[in-house]
VOMAR-154205 format. One record per residue: residue number from 1; x, y, z of N, C-alpha, C in turn. Coordinates in steps of 0.2 Angstrom, whole numbers. Each point is the difference from the previous one (the first is absolute). Layout:
% residues N
{num->NUM, n.px->X, n.py->Y, n.pz->Z, ca.px->X, ca.py->Y, ca.pz->Z, c.px->X, c.py->Y, c.pz->Z}
...
% end
This chain:
% residues 68
{num->1, n.px->-743, n.py->536, n.pz->179, ca.px->-5, ca.py->-4, ca.pz->2, c.px->-1, c.py->-5, c.pz->-6}
{num->2, n.px->-1, n.py->-6, n.pz->3, ca.px->-2, ca.py->-6, ca.pz->-5, c.px->-6, c.py->-3, c.pz->3}
{num->3, n.px->-5, n.py->-1, n.pz->-5, ca.px->-6, ca.py->-3, ca.pz->2, c.px->1, c.py->-8, c.pz->0}
{num->4, n.px->-3, n.py->-3, n.pz->5, ca.px->0, ca.py->-7, ca.pz->1, c.px->-7, c.py->-3, c.pz->1}
{num->5, n.px->-1, n.py->-6, n.pz->1, ca.px->-6, ca.py->-3, ca.pz->2, c.px->-3, c.py->3, c.pz->6}
{num->6, n.px->5, n.py->2, n.pz->5, ca.px->-2, ca.py->2, ca.pz->6, c.px->-1, c.py->8, c.pz->1}
{num->7, n.px->1, n.py->3, n.pz->-6, ca.px->-1, ca.py->7, ca.pz->0, c.px->-8, c.py->2, c.pz->2}
{num->8, n.px->-1, n.py->4, n.pz->4, ca.px->-7, ca.py->2, ca.pz->2, c.px->-3, c.py->5, c.pz->-6}
{num->9, n.px->-6, n.py->-2, n.pz->-1, ca.px->-3, ca.py->4, ca.pz->-6, c.px->0, c.py->7, c.pz->1}
{num->10, n.px->-1, n.py->3, n.pz->6, ca.px->1, ca.py->7, ca.pz->1, c.px->6, c.py->3, c.pz->-2}
{num->11, n.px->6, n.py->-3, n.pz->0, ca.px->6, ca.py->2, ca.pz->-2, c.px->0, c.py->1, c.pz->-8}
{num->12, n.px->-3, n.py->-5, n.pz->-3, ca.px->0, ca.py->1, ca.pz->-7, c.px->-5, c.py->5, c.pz->-3}
{num->13, n.px->-5, n.py->1, n.pz->4, ca.px->-5, ca.py->5, ca.pz->-2, c.px->2, c.py->7, c.pz->1}
{num->14, n.px->6, n.py->1, n.pz->3, ca.px->3, ca.py->7, ca.pz->1, c.px->3, c.py->2, c.pz->-6}
{num->15, n.px->1, n.py->-4, n.pz->-5, ca.px->3, ca.py->2, ca.pz->-6, c.px->-5, c.py->-1, c.pz->-6}
{num->16, n.px->-2, n.py->6, n.pz->-3, ca.px->-6, ca.py->0, ca.pz->-5, c.px->2, c.py->-5, c.pz->-6}
{num->17, n.px->7, n.py->1, n.pz->-2, ca.px->2, ca.py->-4, ca.pz->-6, c.px->-1, c.py->-8, c.pz->1}
{num->18, n.px->0, n.py->-2, n.pz->6, ca.px->-1, ca.py->-7, ca.pz->2, c.px->-7, c.py->-2, c.pz->0}
{num->19, n.px->-4, n.py->5, n.pz->2, ca.px->-7, ca.py->-2, ca.pz->1, c.px->-3, c.py->-2, c.pz->-7}
{num->20, n.px->3, n.py->4, n.pz->-6, ca.px->-2, ca.py->-2, ca.pz->-6, c.px->1, c.py->-7, c.pz->-2}
{num->21, n.px->6, n.py->-3, n.pz->2, ca.px->2, ca.py->-7, ca.pz->-1, c.px->-5, c.py->-4, c.pz->4}
{num->22, n.px->-2, n.py->1, n.pz->6, ca.px->-4, ca.py->-4, ca.pz->4, c.px->-7, c.py->0, c.pz->-4}
{num->23, n.px->-2, n.py->5, n.pz->-3, ca.px->-7, ca.py->1, ca.pz->-3, c.px->1, c.py->-5, c.pz->-6}
{num->24, n.px->5, n.py->0, n.pz->-4, ca.px->1, ca.py->-4, ca.pz->-6, c.px->-1, c.py->-7, c.pz->2}
{num->25, n.px->2, n.py->-2, n.pz->6, ca.px->-1, ca.py->-7, ca.pz->2, c.px->-6, c.py->-2, c.pz->4}
{num->26, n.px->-5, n.py->5, n.pz->-1, ca.px->-7, ca.py->0, ca.pz->3, c.px->0, c.py->-2, c.pz->7}
{num->27, n.px->5, n.py->3, n.pz->4, ca.px->0, ca.py->-1, ca.pz->7, c.px->-7, c.py->3, c.pz->3}
{num->28, n.px->-4, n.py->-5, n.pz->3, ca.px->-6, ca.py->2, ca.pz->2, c.px->0, c.py->5, c.pz->6}
{num->29, n.px->5, n.py->0, n.pz->4, ca.px->1, ca.py->5, ca.pz->6, c.px->-1, c.py->7, c.pz->-2}
{num->30, n.px->2, n.py->2, n.pz->-6, ca.px->0, ca.py->7, ca.pz->-2, c.px->-7, c.py->3, c.pz->0}
{num->31, n.px->-5, n.py->-5, n.pz->-1, ca.px->-7, ca.py->3, ca.pz->1, c.px->-4, c.py->-3, c.pz->5}
{num->32, n.px->3, n.py->-4, n.pz->4, ca.px->-4, ca.py->-4, ca.pz->6, c.px->-1, c.py->5, c.pz->6}
{num->33, n.px->-6, n.py->1, n.pz->2, ca.px->-1, ca.py->5, ca.pz->6, c.px->3, c.py->-3, c.pz->6}
{num->34, n.px->1, n.py->-7, n.pz->1, ca.px->3, ca.py->-3, ca.pz->6, c.px->7, c.py->1, c.pz->0}
{num->35, n.px->3, n.py->0, n.pz->-6, ca.px->8, ca.py->0, ca.pz->0, c.px->2, c.py->7, c.pz->2}
{num->36, n.px->-4, n.py->5, n.pz->-1, ca.px->2, ca.py->7, ca.pz->2, c.px->2, c.py->0, c.pz->7}
{num->37, n.px->-3, n.py->-4, n.pz->4, ca.px->1, ca.py->-1, ca.pz->7, c.px->6, c.py->-4, c.pz->2}
{num->38, n.px->2, n.py->-4, n.pz->-5, ca.px->5, ca.py->-6, ca.pz->2, c.px->6, c.py->1, c.pz->-4}
{num->39, n.px->1, n.py->6, n.pz->-4, ca.px->6, ca.py->0, ca.pz->-4, c.px->7, c.py->0, c.pz->4}
{num->40, n.px->-1, n.py->2, n.pz->7, ca.px->6, ca.py->0, ca.pz->4, c.px->2, c.py->-7, c.pz->2}
{num->41, n.px->-4, n.py->-5, n.pz->-1, ca.px->2, ca.py->-7, ca.pz->2, c.px->0, c.py->-4, c.pz->-6}
{num->42, n.px->-3, n.py->1, n.pz->-6, ca.px->0, ca.py->-4, ca.pz->-5, c.px->7, c.py->-1, c.pz->-4}
{num->43, n.px->2, n.py->-6, n.pz->-1, ca.px->7, ca.py->-1, ca.pz->-3, c.px->-2, c.py->-2, c.pz->-7}
{num->44, n.px->4, n.py->3, n.pz->-5, ca.px->-1, ca.py->-1, ca.pz->-7, c.px->0, c.py->-7, c.pz->-2}
{num->45, n.px->4, n.py->-4, n.pz->3, ca.px->0, ca.py->-8, ca.pz->-1, c.px->-6, c.py->-3, c.pz->2}
{num->46, n.px->-3, n.py->2, n.pz->6, ca.px->-6, ca.py->-3, ca.pz->2, c.px->-6, c.py->2, c.pz->-5}
{num->47, n.px->0, n.py->6, n.pz->-2, ca.px->-5, ca.py->2, ca.pz->-4, c.px->0, c.py->-4, c.pz->-7}
{num->48, n.px->6, n.py->-1, n.pz->-3, ca.px->1, ca.py->-3, ca.pz->-6, c.px->-2, c.py->-8, c.pz->1}
{num->49, n.px->1, n.py->-3, n.pz->5, ca.px->-2, ca.py->-7, ca.pz->2, c.px->-7, c.py->0, c.pz->0}
{num->50, n.px->-3, n.py->4, n.pz->4, ca.px->-8, ca.py->0, ca.pz->0, c.px->-3, c.py->1, c.pz->-6}
{num->51, n.px->2, n.py->4, n.pz->-4, ca.px->-3, ca.py->2, ca.pz->-7, c.px->3, c.py->-3, c.pz->-6}
{num->52, n.px->5, n.py->-5, n.pz->1, ca.px->2, ca.py->-3, ca.pz->-6, c.px->4, c.py->5, c.pz->-5}
{num->53, n.px->4, n.py->5, n.pz->3, ca.px->3, ca.py->4, ca.pz->-4, c.px->8, c.py->-2, c.pz->0}
{num->54, n.px->3, n.py->0, n.pz->-6, ca.px->7, ca.py->-2, ca.pz->-1, c.px->4, c.py->4, c.pz->4}
{num->55, n.px->2, n.py->-2, n.pz->6, ca.px->5, ca.py->4, ca.pz->4, c.px->6, c.py->2, c.pz->-3}
{num->56, n.px->3, n.py->-5, n.pz->-3, ca.px->7, ca.py->1, ca.pz->-3, c.px->0, c.py->5, c.pz->-5}
{num->57, n.px->-5, n.py->0, n.pz->-4, ca.px->0, ca.py->5, ca.pz->-6, c.px->-1, c.py->7, c.pz->3}
{num->58, n.px->-5, n.py->0, n.pz->5, ca.px->-2, ca.py->7, ca.pz->3, c.px->6, c.py->3, c.pz->4}
{num->59, n.px->4, n.py->-4, n.pz->4, ca.px->6, ca.py->2, ca.pz->3, c.px->5, c.py->3, c.pz->-5}
{num->60, n.px->1, n.py->-4, n.pz->-5, ca.px->5, ca.py->2, ca.pz->-5, c.px->-2, c.py->6, c.pz->-3}
{num->61, n.px->-6, n.py->1, n.pz->-2, ca.px->-2, ca.py->7, ca.pz->-3, c.px->0, c.py->5, c.pz->5}
{num->62, n.px->-2, n.py->-1, n.pz->6, ca.px->1, ca.py->6, ca.pz->5, c.px->7, c.py->2, c.pz->1}
{num->63, n.px->4, n.py->-5, n.pz->1, ca.px->7, ca.py->2, ca.pz->2, c.px->4, c.py->3, c.pz->-6}
{num->64, n.px->-2, n.py->-2, n.pz->-6, ca.px->3, ca.py->3, ca.pz->-6, c.px->-2, c.py->7, c.pz->-1}
{num->65, n.px->-6, n.py->2, n.pz->2, ca.px->-3, ca.py->7, ca.pz->0, c.px->4, c.py->4, c.pz->5}
{num->66, n.px->1, n.py->-3, n.pz->6, ca.px->4, ca.py->3, ca.pz->5, c.px->7, c.py->2, c.pz->-1}
{num->67, n.px->3, n.py->-5, n.pz->-4, ca.px->7, ca.py->1, ca.pz->-2, c.px->1, c.py->6, c.pz->-5}
{num->68, n.px->-5, n.py->2, n.pz->-3, ca.px->0, ca.py->5, ca.pz->-5, c.px->1, c.py->7, c.pz->3}
% end
């Protein structure tokens, strides 16, 4: 599995070690009550664009963690 900007948030949330990285980037969806209903549709690239999160750095870190 490789995470891209089109990866759905729900797929990332299945791996606890990746959730820690999302929290490090202050991803608001982790605590947003509305996101809990939308995680099956939210793409990580869209979330980063909306909230001004550095997508390239986030993807690099997530994929490095997956490679271990």
